[in-house]
C-alpha distance (Angstrom), angle and dihedral (degrees) to the residues before:
residue distance angle dihedral
X1 . . .
X2 3.81 . .
X3 3.82 91.0 .
X4 3.79 90.1 52.0
X5 3.79 91.2 50.0
X6 3.81 90.7 48.0
X7 3.76 91.1 50.1
X8 3.84 91.6 50.8
X9 3.79 90.9 49.7
X10 3.79 91.4 50.4
X11 3.79 91.4 49.7
X12 3.82 90.0 50.9
X13 3.83 89.8 56.6
X14 3.80 94.2 54.1
X15 3.81 113.7 97.9
X16 3.78 112.5 -150.6
X17 3.77 129.7 -162.6
X18 3.80 119.6 -126.1
X19 3.82 90.3 -105.8
X20 3.79 91.7 51.8
X21 3.80 92.5 48.9
X22 3.78 93.1 48.7
X23 3.78 90.2 53.5
X24 3.80 92.4 43.6
X25 3.83 98.5 47.8
X26 3.78 124.6 72.1
X27 3.82 116.9 -112.5
X28 3.82 92.9 -109.8
X29 3.83 90.0 51.6
X30 3.80 90.3 53.7
X31 3.83 89.1 50.0
X32 3.82 89.4 50.0
X33 3.81 92.9 52.9
X34 3.78 94.3 45.8
X35 3.83 92.5 48.3
X36 3.81 92.3 44.1
X37 3.80 93.0 51.9
X38 3.83 91.8 51.5
X39 3.81 96.7 38.7
X40 3.84 104.0 28.1
X41 3.84 89.7 -149.0
X42 3.78 109.8 116.8
X43 3.81 96.3 -168.7
X44 3.78 93.9 50.5
X45 3.79 91.9 43.2
X46 3.80 91.7 52.2
X47 3.80 91.9 47.7
X48 3.80 92.0 49.2
X49 3.81 92.4 47.4
X50 3.79 92.5 51.3
X51 3.81 93.4 42.0
X52 3.78 92.6 49.9
X53 3.79 89.2 53.8
X54 3.81 95.1 46.5
X55 3.80 107.2 -89.7
X56 3.82 129.2 108.8
X57 3.80 119.4 -156.0
X58 3.79 137.1 178.9
X59 3.81 120.9 -106.4
X60 3.79 90.8 -108.1
X61 3.81 92.2 52.2
X62 3.82 90.7 47.4
X63 3.79 91.8 49.8
X64 3.80 93.5 50.7
X65 3.82 92.8 42.4
X66 3.81 91.9 50.5
X67 3.81 91.6 50.8
X68 3.80 91.0 53.2
X69 3.79 93.0 45.6
X70 3.79 93.8 49.9
X71 3.80 90.8 58.8
X72 3.79 93.2 61.6
X73 3.83 112.2 104.4
X74 3.80 93.8 -139.5
X75 3.81 91.1 51.5
X76 3.81 90.7 50.1
X77 3.81 91.1 51.1
X78 3.77 92.6 47.8
X79 3.79 90.9 50.2
X80 3.80 90.6 55.1
X81 3.80 91.2 48.9
X82 3.79 93.3 50.3
X83 3.82 91.9 45.5
X84 3.79 90.2 54.5
X85 3.78 90.1 48.0
X86 3.82 91.8 50.9
X87 3.80 91.2 49.5
X88 3.76 90.3 51.2
X89 3.79 93.8 48.5
X90 3.80 94.0 52.0
X91 3.81 92.8 41.7
X92 3.81 101.2 -117.1
X93 3.77 133.0 127.9
X94 3.76 138.7 -175.8
X95 3.80 90.7 -107.5
X96 3.78 90.2 53.3
X97 3.80 92.7 51.7
X98 3.81 92.5 47.6
X99 3.79 90.0 49.5
X100 3.82 90.2 54.4
X101 3.82 89.6 50.6
X102 3.82 89.1 48.1
X103 3.80 89.8 61.0
X104 3.79 89.9 58.2
X105 3.81 95.9 40.0
X106 3.81 92.7 53.8
X107 3.81 94.7 41.2
X108 3.77 122.3 118.1
X109 3.80 130.1 -174.7
X110 3.83 87.2 -134.0
X111 3.80 88.2 67.9
X112 3.82 87.7 68.4
X113 3.82 95.4 55.0
X114 3.76 136.8 69.7
X115 3.80 92.0 -165.3
X116 3.81 136.3 -2.0
X117 3.80 89.2 -78.4
X118 3.80 108.9 17.6
X119 3.79 115.0 83.0
X120 3.75 125.1 -152.9
X121 3.80 117.5 -112.0
X122 3.80 112.2 -99.3
X123 3.80 89.4 -118.9
X124 3.83 90.0 59.6
X125 3.80 93.2 60.3
X126 3.78 118.6 96.0
X127 3.82 123.2 -128.1
X128 3.81 93.9 -96.0
X129 3.81 92.9 52.6
X130 3.80 92.1 47.8
X131 3.80 91.3 48.8
X132 3.82 90.4 57.3
X133 3.85 92.4 59.4
X134 3.77 113.5 96.3
X135 3.81 100.3 178.7
X136 3.80 141.5 0.8
X137 3.77 120.7 -163.6
X138 3.82 129.9 176.2
X139 3.76 135.2 -159.8
X140 3.80 130.2 -171.5
X141 3.80 119.2 -149.9
X142 3.81 124.8 -169.0
X143 3.80 110.9 -138.1
X144 3.84 141.1 136.9
X145 3.77 130.3 -97.5
X146 3.84 128.5 -132.9
X147 3.79 89.1 -80.0
X148 3.80 89.4 54.0
X149 3.79 91.8 -112.3
X150 3.81 118.2 144.5
X151 3.80 112.9 -105.8
X152 3.78 138.0 165.9
X153 3.81 119.1 -125.3
X154 3.79 119.9 -161.1
X155 3.78 117.7 -149.7
X156 3.80 118.5 -161.2
X157 3.81 120.7 -160.8
X158 3.79 117.3 -163.3
X159 3.79 120.7 -166.8
X160 3.80 118.3 -164.7
X161 3.78 125.0 -153.8
X162 3.82 116.7 -98.5
X163 3.81 104.2 -78.8
X164 3.79 94.3 -169.5
X165 3.81 92.6 51.2
X166 3.82 90.7 50.6
X167 3.81 90.3 52.1
X168 3.79 90.2 49.4
X169 3.82 91.7 51.4
X170 3.78 91.8 48.4
X171 3.81 90.6 51.9
X172 3.82 90.2 52.3
X173 3.79 93.0 47.5
X174 3.81 91.4 48.9
X175 3.77 92.5 48.6
X176 3.77 93.5 -115.0
X177 3.79 122.7 141.0
X178 3.80 135.1 -123.3
X179 3.79 86.8 -109.2
X180 3.78 88.9 59.9
X181 3.80 88.8 53.9
X182 3.81 92.0 48.7
X183 3.80 91.4 50.0
X184 3.80 91.5 49.3
X185 3.80 91.5 49.1
X186 3.79 92.2 47.6
X187 3.78 92.3 50.3
X188 3.79 91.1 48.8
X189 3.83 91.6 48.8
X190 3.81 91.7 49.0
X191 3.78 91.0 49.7
X192 3.82 92.7 47.3
X193 3.78 100.8 41.5
X194 3.77 99.7 32.6
X195 3.73 124.1 -167.3
X196 3.81 125.5 -36.4
X197 3.82 122.1 -159.4
X198 3.77 121.5 -162.5
X199 3.84 113.9 -148.9
X200 3.79 119.7 -169.6
X201 3.79 115.0 -141.2
X202 3.79 117.5 -120.1
X203 3.80 119.8 -117.4
X204 3.81 89.0 -105.6
X205 3.83 91.2 53.5
X206 3.77 89.0 49.3
X207 3.79 91.4 52.3
X208 3.78 93.5 -113.6
X209 3.81 116.3 141.7
């Protein structure tokens, strides 16, 4: 048992090239990895890989088989290679995704207003501010003004993307922890609120003799 564990650990330390992995893995395993990277559903990827190569399995068998396969070091390495290849083909990168999340994390509803009431025109917003908007809805209400003349009032509702969720995703992508986020928030709160001292009035100040 110890020899088997030692062999597994040694295999996990070997770094293969793409060419080496493609000669090492079976054709159906390569199909599994490619399907899994595009679909992100291990059960469906395993079923498709087996079906493509002439074998039909139940969902339970596919689920268990996929779990075993995903533990193999060479499969894990090939998954990372294919993921990087997919990212390159579609023109995305980790930095690009973090930058999109940054736009949401640094967004503020105040950026959309000139005053408490007056909103900026949509054309005046920069790309980062626009990217932080999830939804805009409008509603027109018929009413009367102070002179009792009929008018139409347009209400605009702006919904921003979840700022807290964006911050959480950035922390994960950067390899930071939830504790880092808590510490940052605490420091910001301390800086914003400051220190509050509670002073108890003396009996004389309270008018008590």
